[in-house]
N, C-alpha and C positions, 0 to 999 in steps of 0.2 A: 504493500500500500504506500502511495506517495504521501508524505506529510508536508504540508505547507506551513511555513512560519506564520504567514498571515493568510487566512482563508479569503478575505476581501481586502484589497488595497486600492484606495482612492488617492491618486497622486496628481497634485497641482491642477486641480479641476477649476476651470473658469467658465462662467456662463452669463450671457447677457440676453435681455429681451428688449426689442425696440431701442437698441443702442444704450440701454440702461444696464450696467453690470450688476448682477445679483450675487454671484460667487466669484471670488478672486483667489486663485492659487490655493484652493482648499485641499488638504490632504488628511487622510485618516486610515488607519489599519485596524481591522477587526479579526480577532483570533477565533478559531473554532470554539463554539460554546460560550462566547462572550456576549453579555447583555450590555448594550450601549444606549445611553440616553442622549438625545439631541434636543437642546432647548434653545430659545431665542425668541425675540419679539415676533408678533404676527407680521408676515411679509418679509421676513429676514432670509427666506430661501430654504427653509427646512424641507418642505415638500419637494422643491426642485432638486435638492440634493438626493433625497430618497429615490426620485424618479430616474436620476442619472445613475445612481448606484445600482439600480435594478435593471438598467438597460432600456428603460422606457423612453428616455430622453437623452439625446446626444450632447455631450459638452462641446463648447467652442474649442477648448484645448484641455490637455491632461488625459489621463488614462484610468480606466476601471479594470482591474485585474481580479478575476474570481477563480479560485482554485487553479491558478496558472493560465487562465484564458483571458485575453483582452476582449471584453464584451463587445466593444464597438468596432472590432475588426471582423466579427462573425457575421455571416449572412443573416438576413431577417428571419429566415426559417430556423437557422441554428440558434439564434437568440431566443426565439419563441420556445423551441424545444428545451433550451437550457433553463429558461425561466420556469417552464411548466414542471420540470423535474427537480430543480434545485432551490426554488424560491417560493415564498408565500407572502401574501400581503393582507394587512388588516387596516381598515379605514375607520374614520370617525363615524361615518354613516355605514350601516351594515351591508347594504346592497344585496340583501337576500331576495331571491325570486319569490314573490308573494304567493304563487300558486303551488309551491312545493313545500313539503314538510322540512323540518330541521335536518333529518338524516339525508334527505334527498339533496338539499342545498349543499351539505358537506360532501356528499358522494360525487358531485358533478365532476370534479377534477379527475377522480379515479376512473370514472366512466369514460371520460375523454381520453385518458391514457390507455384505454383498452381493457380495463379490468371488467370482469363479469359483474352483473348486478348483485349476485350473491356475495361475492368477495367485497365489493364496494360497500354494500350495506353493513356487512360484518365489521369492516374497518371503521366505518363512520360511527356505528353504535359504540365501538370500543373507545374512540376518542371523545365522543359525547359523554361517555361515562367518566373518562379522565377529567373532563371539564365540569363534571358535577351536574349535568343536565340530561342524563339518559332518560329520565321520566318525560322529557319534552321531545323525544325523538320523532314522534308522529304529529307534533303540533305545527301549525302554520305560523309564519312570522307574526301575523296579527294576533296570535294567541300566546305570544311570549312577551315578557317584560323587557325593558331596555338592557338590563344586565344579562338576561338569558340570551338575547339576540347577540350581544357582544361575545359571550362565551361560545355561541355557535359560530360566530365569525372567526374566532381564534381557532376553533376546531377545524373549520374549513381551510384555513391557511396552513394548518399543521398536519392534516390527515395524511398527506403523501410523504411525510417525514423529510421536509426540505432541509438544506444546509443552513439557510438563513430566512428569517422573517423580517419584512419591513412593515412597521406599524406607524401610521400617520394619525396622531392625536386619538389613540384608541380609547382614552378615558374622557374625551372632551364633552360627551353627552351623559356622563355618569355622575351619580352622587358620590360623596366621599367614600362610603362603604363599598360600593361597587367598583370604584376606582382602585381601592386597595385590593379587592378581590381580583381585579384584572391583572395587577402586578403579580400576584401569586400564581395566576394561570401561566404567565410567561415564564416564571421560574419553574413551574411544573413541566412545561414543554421543554425548557432547556435541560432540565435534569433527566427527563425521559428519553430525549432524542439527541442530546448534545447539540441542539440547534442554537445558532447565534441569532440575536435580535438587535435591530436598530429601531429605537422607539422615539419618534418625534413627539414632544409633549410640552405643555405649559405647566405641568404638575411637577413642581420642584421636589416634593416629597417622594414621588415615584423616581425622579431622576437621581436623587441622592441614594436610593436603595440599590441601584444597578451597579454593575462592576465598574463601568466607565461613564463619565459624564462630559460631554462637549457642549459648549455654548456657541451658537452662530449669531454673529452681530457685525454690522458694518462690513459685510462680504467676507469676513474672516472667521476662522474656527479656533476656539480657545479651549484647551483641555482643563476642566475643573478638577477632576480627580480620576 
């Protein structure tokens, strides 16, 4: 097995929109199993950095290297394949398909990857149990609370056992108790699968609890701890 010193390396990334620079020479290394917090004011570029790191957005300059692969030199189809196998995403808004149950929403990625419905359902039920909402497996999104929807969203991002999860304000719509529970869920995923996470958040309590904390402000990245 090849061991990478840094599972994800973001090196000297710069990005502008409409001639306004958002990120300037930003660099960050993420090790396998590392939980990383990314804080900063609204509009500072946190979401932009996550989109670049996951290959969804191309930087103006700099490189994104993931497990030894330069993401932005891969073809579009190879990037899509890489993301579908190696990455997961959690958003502030859950984006569940309203006509499908919790387990069906979680199983979508597995079905797309070619797994049988029987296996996809079994793996979805297993991770819903890990997230503490197995009893909601057959519930529609409209029948779930905000905290339950976010647990299902984390399950959906982690069901295929990705190497890394990118989470954009996952606690933004949660109360304090559910926000704390959300943190524990990421810790559970990390412990279970050795999955790295980069979590963009305004929640300084959450950020201080993770392995590493960076603050993005004035186009630059500063390591807090």
